[in-house]
N, C-alpha and C positions, 0 to 999 in steps of 0.2 A: 288315778292311773301315776306310775312312776316313772320317773326322765331317767335315764341313765347318761351320764355325760361320757362321751368316749375320745376328748381328745387327750394325747399324750402330751409330756413334761413338757419338750421341748415346744409345743404349740401353745400352752397354757404362758411359758414364759413370754413368747414372743407374742402375746395377748396384752399383758401385763406390760410389757415396753412400750406398744404401742398407746396402750391407757393413758401412761405414764409422760408419752409423747403428746400425744394430743392436749394434756392438761398446762402443762409447760412451755411448748414451742411458737407462740404468740408473741412474742418480743416486738416492742411497736416504740420508734421515736417518736415522743409527746414534743419535744423541742429542744432545738439546737442552736446554738450561735457563736462563734468563735469571732466577731464583729469587726473581719475582714472587711467587709461592705460597708462599712459607715466611713462617715465623712470624706467620700470621695475617692479620686485615687488612691495605689496603692504608693507609700511613701507620705500620704499627709497623715498630720496629726493636727487635732483639733481641740483647743481650750475651751472648758465649759460647752461641751457638747451638748445637745438637746435633740436630734434629727434620727434617734434611734429607730430601727425599721420594730425590734421586739421589746423595746422596753419606755419606761416614762422616769426621766428623774423626776420624782415625787418631791424632793426637799434639796437644798444644796446643789452643788453643782460635781462632776465629773467631766474628766478628759479622755479622749481617744487618741490614744498613742501609738503609732508606726513602730515596727521594731526598729531598734537604733535612737531614736529619738530622745532626745534630752540623759543620753545614756541610758534608757531602760532596753534590756530585751525581753521581748514578749515569751510565750513558750513557745518551746520548740524552736528558737530562733527565728520566725519570721512572722508575718503577718500583722497582725493588731492586736492590742489588749487594752485594758481601761484603768484609769488610773480614778481609783474611788474617792479620793480628796480630791477635786478640782480646784482652780485657780481664784476661789473667789474668798479665801481662807472660811469656807462652810462645806464643811465635805457632804458628801452625797448620797441619798436615797435611792437605790435604782431598782426598779420594781418592773416584773416582767409582765407582759400581756396576761390576761387571765389565763389559766390551763384548767382547761377541763378533764378532771381524771375520773375515769370510769371504776369500779371496782375490781380489784386486783393486785400486782404486785410491781412495784417498781424501784428504779435506779435513778439516782439524784447523782451527777457529777462535775467538778469545774475545778480549776485551775487556780492559783494564790501564790501571790508570792508578796514579800519585803517591799519596803517602796525603792528599795537601789539607790539609793541616793544620801545614804548616812544619816538621815533623820531619825528622830528619835522612833521606838515600837510605835506600831500602830494598833488599833481594836476595832473588829467587824462583827456585826452580828446577822448572822443569815437564817431566814425564816423560809417555811413553805406551809401556812395552814398550820395545822396541829400535828404535821409529820416528821415536820424537821426545824431544831430553834436550836443554835449553837453558834457560841462566840469565837473568836478568834483573836491573839494577839501574836502580833507578829514584827521581829526587829527588821531590820532596817536588810541585813542580808539574810535574810530565811530564803534559799532559793523556792523555785515554782514546786510547788506540790499540789497533786491530785486527792481533791477531795473526793471519798464515794460514800454513799450511804444509801443503803437498802431499806425500803416500810413498804407498809402494807395498808390499801385502803378498802373499807370492807361496805362501801356502798357510795354512789356518785355524788362528787362534789366539785365545786371551781375555788381554785385558790391562785393566789399570786406568790410568785419567789422575791423574795428580798432581799439585797444586800445594802445593809446600812451602816456607813461608816462612823465611827466616831472622831472627836476632833475638829481641825480646822486649821492645819498650816502649811496646806496647798502640795502635799506631797504624803500619798497614802497607799494604801494596800494594792496590789495590782492584779487584776482579776480575768481570767479568758476562758475558753472552750467551755461554756455551761453546755449540760445537755441531761436531759430526764426522758428514760425509756420505761417502757410498760413490759414488765418483764414474764407477766403472765395474767392471763383471767384468773378470776374465781372459778373454782371449778361447776360446770353446771350440772344438775340433778343427775342427767342422762351421762356424762362420763363418770360421776364419781358410781353411779349403779355399774356401769361399763366394770370399772378397776376393782370393783366387790367382786363381781362373777368372776373374774379374773383367778382372785386372791381364793376365793372360795373352790375354783376348779382346780389348783396348784395344792390345797389342802386335801383334795380329794385323792388326789394320783402320789400325793405322799401316804396318806394312810394305804391304798390298795399297793404302795410299795412295801410297808410294814408288813401287811399278810402275807 
């Protein structure tokens, strides 16, 4: 028995749109920290801070700085930020809590600036498993810059997001507004089948129009 597709072109286009929406409309915030809740009340700054909610200082030291403290401006001119080269002469390694990443597409973003205090340029390595591995060399005067990177995870995994500062002159690169979002899931077989059927229907409509 033959099956006849009776959908018109507009219906097919609508179905394709719905299929694409179902493939990419699952953006979810996985991790976010602007450090504003660290080191107690607003306005407080703490040298060699270790009390992070979402991070571990796995080596060296870092400082939590309130906007305006020690002449430092945090991203957006408010809140708090982190000096990744703390005040012990041993720059810090700041590691996030373990992040569980399901298969899908992700966007990692964070704000960094130079040390803002006239010291020499600083070096920073940022890693997230095998998905992100990037070094930065920032002069003291480098303004706040948002780094954004898209990547895809093919199967479920767990990794740490790590900011590793080189050197140790107690004046380092500043960090703020870290976030990781899952922008879409890997398409399930049923969703792919629906999209394939939609495209097939559009092809049939175009053939009929030619006739």
